[in-house]
PLY file of the C-alpha trace (Angstrom):
ply
format ascii 1.0
element vertex 145
property float x
property float y
property float z
element edge 144
property int vertex1
property int vertex2
end_header
42.19 88.85 129.85
39.03 90.80 129.52
37.94 93.05 132.40
35.05 90.78 132.76
33.79 87.67 131.78
31.72 87.85 128.69
29.32 84.96 127.67
31.93 83.91 124.96
34.05 80.63 124.58
37.71 80.65 125.80
38.57 80.43 122.18
36.99 83.54 121.08
38.47 85.37 124.36
41.99 84.21 123.47
41.58 85.14 119.82
40.30 88.61 121.10
43.52 88.93 123.42
45.62 88.31 120.51
44.47 91.27 118.71
44.22 93.28 121.67
40.67 93.53 122.35
39.68 93.65 126.00
37.01 96.33 126.18
34.35 97.58 124.06
36.28 100.66 123.17
38.64 98.60 122.06
36.16 96.52 119.93
35.26 99.99 118.30
38.60 101.16 117.47
39.58 98.06 115.61
36.60 98.19 113.51
35.39 95.29 111.28
35.88 92.00 113.13
35.84 89.91 109.69
38.96 91.84 108.59
40.81 90.39 111.56
39.64 86.84 110.65
36.52 86.23 112.65
33.87 84.50 110.78
30.44 86.59 110.69
28.96 84.36 113.10
31.84 84.88 115.63
31.99 88.54 115.06
28.08 88.81 115.80
28.43 86.75 119.12
31.19 89.15 119.92
29.51 92.35 119.35
26.45 90.97 121.09
28.52 89.99 124.21
30.20 93.40 124.38
26.75 95.16 124.34
25.28 93.05 126.56
28.12 92.96 129.08
28.95 90.65 131.92
27.15 87.43 132.80
24.70 87.84 135.42
26.48 85.25 137.68
29.62 87.46 137.47
27.98 90.60 139.02
26.92 88.63 142.35
29.22 88.98 145.01
31.06 85.89 146.15
29.61 84.54 149.58
31.64 84.20 152.24
32.42 80.69 153.33
30.38 79.52 156.90
33.02 79.77 159.86
33.28 76.34 161.16
33.71 76.47 165.23
37.13 75.13 166.26
35.05 72.50 168.26
33.49 71.20 165.22
36.58 71.13 163.11
38.28 69.18 166.04
35.76 66.24 166.43
34.32 65.03 162.38
31.28 63.50 164.48
30.22 66.46 165.89
29.10 67.75 162.38
26.96 64.81 161.94
23.27 64.94 162.85
22.16 62.81 165.85
19.98 60.53 163.56
21.35 60.24 159.99
19.34 58.74 156.74
20.75 55.95 155.02
21.71 58.34 152.07
23.66 60.39 154.73
25.29 57.29 156.11
26.24 56.03 153.00
27.84 59.27 151.82
29.79 59.57 155.20
31.03 55.91 154.80
31.23 56.18 151.31
29.47 53.06 150.39
26.21 52.52 148.23
22.80 53.47 149.96
21.83 49.74 149.58
24.74 48.52 151.25
23.63 50.40 154.25
20.35 49.07 153.98
21.57 45.61 154.05
23.67 46.19 156.82
20.83 47.11 159.00
18.63 44.46 157.95
21.33 42.20 158.99
21.73 43.69 162.03
25.49 44.85 161.39
24.24 48.68 161.85
21.76 49.53 164.64
19.14 51.63 163.05
15.28 52.27 163.14
13.09 51.51 160.07
10.77 54.82 159.10
8.51 53.77 156.46
10.75 52.88 153.49
13.82 54.54 154.90
16.36 53.79 157.63
17.38 56.27 160.43
21.11 55.35 162.02
22.11 56.68 165.14
25.34 58.52 165.01
27.09 56.18 167.67
26.17 53.30 165.65
27.87 54.40 162.67
30.85 55.49 165.05
30.71 51.90 166.56
30.85 50.66 162.98
34.31 52.21 162.47
36.40 50.27 164.87
40.10 50.30 163.96
41.38 46.72 163.01
43.62 46.69 165.76
40.99 47.00 168.40
39.14 44.31 166.85
42.04 41.98 167.02
42.90 42.69 170.35
39.16 41.78 171.76
39.28 38.57 169.80
36.68 39.32 167.10
37.18 38.26 163.55
36.92 40.29 160.54
34.08 37.47 159.54
31.60 38.85 161.77
31.78 42.06 159.96
0 1
1 2
2 3
3 4
4 5
5 6
6 7
7 8
8 9
9 10
10 11
11 12
12 13
13 14
14 15
15 16
16 17
17 18
18 19
19 20
20 21
21 22
22 23
23 24
24 25
25 26
26 27
27 28
28 29
29 30
30 31
31 32
32 33
33 34
34 35
35 36
36 37
37 38
38 39
39 40
40 41
41 42
42 43
43 44
44 45
45 46
46 47
47 48
48 49
49 50
50 51
51 52
52 53
53 54
54 55
55 56
56 57
57 58
58 59
59 60
60 61
61 62
62 63
63 64
64 65
65 66
66 67
67 68
68 69
69 70
70 71
71 72
72 73
73 74
74 75
75 76
76 77
77 78
78 79
79 80
80 81
81 82
82 83
83 84
84 85
85 86
86 87
87 88
88 89
89 90
90 91
91 92
92 93
93 94
94 95
95 96
96 97
97 98
98 99
99 100
100 101
101 102
102 103
103 104
104 105
105 106
106 107
107 108
108 109
109 110
110 111
111 112
112 113
113 114
114 115
115 116
116 117
117 118
118 119
119 120
120 121
121 122
122 123
123 124
124 125
125 126
126 127
127 128
128 129
129 130
130 131
131 132
132 133
133 134
134 135
135 136
136 137
137 138
138 139
139 140
140 141
141 142
142 143
143 144
């Protein structure tokens, strides 16, 4: 492949590689791109891309990922804020935000109303996720959920 990624489609990059064109010097040595079967528009795009150089996003260094403390990776609840918004709770529980609002209105999920949004304590979300075996042993049924 090319030494750096140009603002070209994969189709054009693959065709350039078929002809052994990887650098600007290769392009100059090969001469006329139209003779190699490229359309006039593709040849113009290729010449412009080689003159322009790499894309701006390729020049930026890759940011290292933040290190997660060992204690946070052991307990997924530690990463959640103490009070979650309805959107955050919905994303964490993988349900619709409207479902969270309904659960809050029905009292299934303990929450505080803040204007038109809800704030849900982390412990309320944790209490909602009681394993089924624990529910059956305590005598509660799934109809209460």
